[in-house]
C-alpha positions in Angstrom: -34.1 15.8 -11.1 -32.6 12.8 -9.5 -35.4 12.2 -7.0 -37.7 10.4 -9.5 -40.1 13.5 -9.9 -41.4 14.0 -13.4 -40.8 17.5 -14.9 -44.0 19.1 -16.4 -44.0 19.2 -20.3 -46.0 22.4 -20.3 -46.1 25.5 -18.1 -48.2 24.7 -15.0 -51.4 26.6 -14.1 -52.0 28.0 -10.6 -54.1 30.5 -8.6 -52.6 32.5 -5.9 -54.2 34.7 -3.1 -53.5 38.0 -2.4 -50.9 37.1 0.2 -48.7 35.8 -2.5 -48.6 38.6 -5.2 -44.8 38.5 -5.5 -44.7 34.9 -5.7 -47.3 35.0 -8.5 -45.2 37.5 -10.5 -42.0 35.3 -10.2 -44.0 32.4 -11.2 -45.2 34.3 -14.3 -41.7 35.3 -15.1 -40.9 31.6 -15.0 -43.7 30.9 -17.6 -46.4 29.7 -15.2 -50.0 30.6 -15.7 -51.0 32.3 -12.5 -54.2 34.1 -11.8 -53.9 36.4 -8.9 -56.2 39.2 -8.3 -55.8 41.1 -5.0 -59.5 42.3 -5.3 -60.7 38.9 -4.9 -61.2 37.4 -1.3 -59.8 34.0 -0.3 -63.2 32.2 -0.8 -63.6 33.9 -4.4 -59.9 33.0 -5.6 -60.5 29.3 -4.1 -63.7 29.0 -6.1 -62.1 30.4 -9.3 -59.1 28.1 -8.9 -61.4 24.9 -8.4 -63.6 26.0 -11.5 -60.4 26.1 -13.6 -58.9 23.0 -12.1 -55.9 25.1 -10.8 -54.0 24.4 -7.4 -54.4 27.3 -5.2 -51.1 28.8 -3.6 -52.0 30.3 -0.2 -50.7 31.5 3.1 -54.2 31.1 4.6 -53.8 28.5 7.3 -57.5 27.8 7.2 -57.0 26.1 3.8 -53.7 24.1 4.6 -55.4 20.6 4.7 -57.2 21.0 1.3 -56.0 18.6 -1.3 -56.0 21.1 -4.2 -54.1 23.7 -2.1 -50.6 24.3 -1.4 -50.1 26.1 1.7 -46.9 28.0 1.3 -44.9 28.2 4.6 -42.1 30.3 3.5 -42.1 34.0 4.0 -39.3 34.9 1.6 -40.2 34.6 -2.1 -37.2 32.5 -2.8 -38.4 30.0 -0.2 -41.8 30.1 -1.7 -40.7 29.3 -5.1 -38.6 26.3 -3.9 -41.8 25.0 -2.2 -43.9 25.4 -5.3 -41.2 23.7 -7.7 -40.9 21.0 -5.1 -44.5 20.1 -5.2 -45.2 21.1 -9.0 -41.8 20.6 -10.8 -41.4 22.4 -14.1 -38.4 23.7 -16.0 -38.6 27.4 -15.7 -35.8 28.0 -18.3 -38.1 26.4 -21.0 -41.0 28.8 -20.4 -39.4 31.9 -18.9 -40.5 35.3 -20.2 -43.3 34.1 -22.2 -46.0 35.9 -20.0 -46.5 39.3 -18.9 -45.6 39.4 -15.1 -48.4 41.9 -14.6 -51.4 40.5 -16.6 -50.6 36.9 -16.9 -51.2 37.0 -20.8 -48.9 35.3 -23.2 -46.5 37.8 -24.8 -46.9 38.3 -28.5 -43.7 38.6 -30.7 -44.0 41.8 -32.7 -41.8 43.1 -35.6 -39.3 45.6 -34.3 -40.6 48.4 -36.4 -44.0 48.0 -34.6 -42.4 49.5 -31.3 -40.1 52.1 -32.8 -42.1 55.0 -31.2 -42.9 53.0 -28.0 -39.4 52.3 -26.6 -36.6 54.6 -25.8 -34.2 55.3 -29.0 -31.3 53.5 -27.2 -33.3 50.4 -26.6 -34.5 50.3 -30.3 -31.1 50.7 -31.5 -29.6 48.0 -29.4 -32.4 45.4 -29.4 -33.7 43.1 -32.1 -36.6 41.3 -30.5 -39.6 42.7 -28.8 -42.8 41.4 -27.4 -46.0 43.0 -26.4 -48.7 42.2 -23.8 -52.0 42.7 -25.7 -53.8 43.5 -22.5 -51.7 46.1 -20.6 -49.9 47.1 -23.9 -46.5 46.9 -22.2 -43.5 46.3 -24.5 -40.9 43.8 -23.3 -37.4 43.1 -24.7 -34.4 41.2 -23.3 -32.8 43.8 -20.9 -30.4 43.4 -18.0 -33.2 42.6 -15.6 -34.0 39.5 -17.7 -30.2 38.3 -17.1 -30.7 39.0 -13.3 -34.0 37.2 -13.2 -32.4 34.1 -15.1 -29.5 34.1 -12.6 -32.0 34.2 -9.8 -34.0 31.3 -11.4 -30.8 29.3 -11.8 -29.9 29.7 -8.2 -33.3 28.6 -7.1 -33.3 25.5 -9.2 -29.8 24.1 -9.5 -30.9 20.5 -9.7 -33.1 21.2 -12.6 -30.2 23.0 -14.3 -28.4 19.8 -14.4 -31.4 17.7 -15.6 -32.2 20.2 -18.4 -28.5 20.3 -19.7 -28.5 16.6 -19.9 
């Protein structure tokens, strides 16, 4: 990255409070393992994060001085992602689209025939690779939103793009 920061070799693990649900979904798209349950109180998610050895991402000002917490200052998710990547650098291109953005489970690659009746005929006819979330049962494929999300990730991490291309 040029600033001497070591890029993580594996996808990072986080917990995020209910104020950062959109950030959690984007980090999952980038391959991070993020627990985020809006039903949990701030104290409950902090306890869970500490039990599992995960840094907590929060907008709760009361937690801003805790060593194992990243108080996220930005209001916009793009700024929030930059803050997380600055503190916990990882290459999102390496891990992108390996997790369900809703459930956080690692997606399982499945044979094309296994999803024949579960996706629209046009999608089945025009795509070769499919993955399934075994928790929520959603089927995933490389659609145009994947390209848009990757462009967004590239725009958010330009210094890492140069690093990973080298």
